N, C-alpha and C positions, 0 to 999 in steps of 0.2 A: 506493498499501499505509499501512496506516493505522499508524501507529507507535506504539506503547504502554509505560508504565513502566511501573517494573518494580509502582509501588504500585496504577498504573493497573489492571496484570496480576493481583495477586494482592490485590484490591478485588472486581477483575469475579464471579474465582472464588471470593472467601469471600460472597460473599453470592447466589450460586444456589448456595451448595453449602451453605449455609442456611435457602435459599425453601423454604416446600412449593405446590410445584405448583399440587397441587389446591385448593392454599388463593387463593396472589394470581393462577392463572388466574382461572379462572372469577368472582375480582373485578376486576383490572382491562378484562376481558370485556366485564362485565354491568354497567360503570362507563359503561364508551365510552358503547354502546347508550341507555344511560339518557340522558350530558350528551349526546352529539350522534347524537339521532333517526334522525337523518337513515340512519346506519351499518348499520340497520336492514334494510333494501333487500336484502343480501346475506344473508340471515339468513333469507328468506323462509319459509323449508322447516324450522324451527326452531318454530313454531306460535305461540302463546303470547304476546307481547312487547308485548299492547296499553298494560301500566303497569308500573312498576319494581319494586313485588313477582312478579307476573310475567315477569319476566327475572331477577330475583336467580334465582328458584324454579325457572326450568328448564334441565332437564340436560343437553340439545345447547348450551345456551349453555355450564355448567363445561362439558362436556367440552370439547368447540371451544376455552374456554381452557387448558387445562390443553395441548391437542396447539403450540397456540400456546407454549408456558412452555417446551415435548419441542425445540420450533422452535428457537427461543432458547437453551437448552442444546447443541443441535450448536453454533453463533455461538461460545459461553466455548468447548468445547472446541477448535475451531481459530478460534480469534482473529485468527490471520494472515494465514487464505482465504475471511475470509464470504461472503466476492461468489464464489468456488468455491461455498460450502456454501449458498448458496439462487439460486444462478442456475439450478436448475428448478423452486423456488415464486415468484422472481422472472417466470419464461415464463409460470406455470401462472394467477397470479394476472391478469396482464398479460390474455393471449391465450386466457384459458376462464373465466374466472372477470367478468374486466371490473375487479376495483375498482378505487376509486376513489384512486388512490398514496397522495395524502396519508393514507389512513384510515390509513393505517402509523404517523404519527406522532400521530393524536387519541389511536392504541391505546398506543402509549410514552407520550403523556404521561401516559393514563390509569397505568399499570402505576408510572411513576414518582410516582404520589399515593401509591398503594395502598404501595406498597415507603416510600416516605415514614411512613409511616402509622403500620407496623411496623417498623421498625427507631426510629422513636421521636429519643432524643435522635444516637443513633448514628448517623442520616440526615445529616453534617454536611455545610456547604462540597464540602470535596475528594470526599467520598462520593458523592457527586450529581453531580459534573462528573466526576467518572470513570464514572458511573453512565449519564449523559446521552450523552458523546460512546459508549462503547457500542454504545446505542440507536438514537443516528443513524446505524453505518454501519451497522449493521443495517436501519437504515430505507432509505438506501441501495441499499444490496445490494439491498434485494429492490427494491426504485424503479427498478433497471437497464436494467429491456428494455423497460422506458415509456419510457427517452429513443433 
């Protein structure tokens, strides 16, 4: 079980309370698909992903980005049982979708970049450390079924 400090817990909850999922989610997923093009193979049914402009304007990418953020929102609301909250998602991504587990880390990194750009100077080292810890726990929980 992960131990959260009061600062970490409050910081994570504050970040997600202020975050616009319909902006951040699509930007993070689109960034991941552009920067790491091999991740596109999991989104073959999303249509045109031929270049950055197509990816950024793809409504299915945007929709799935929001879905990802809603999944992270569940983790924020259940910070003491993220592994339990993500048990079914881990099985789905591992056994049905066969997603390379490293892609969760890549998406988390893209989410950090998008958040840092939005928060600007408020994204201090301490805030980033708390956010990265949260994402590391979420990624580890999603990868649980792979082990």
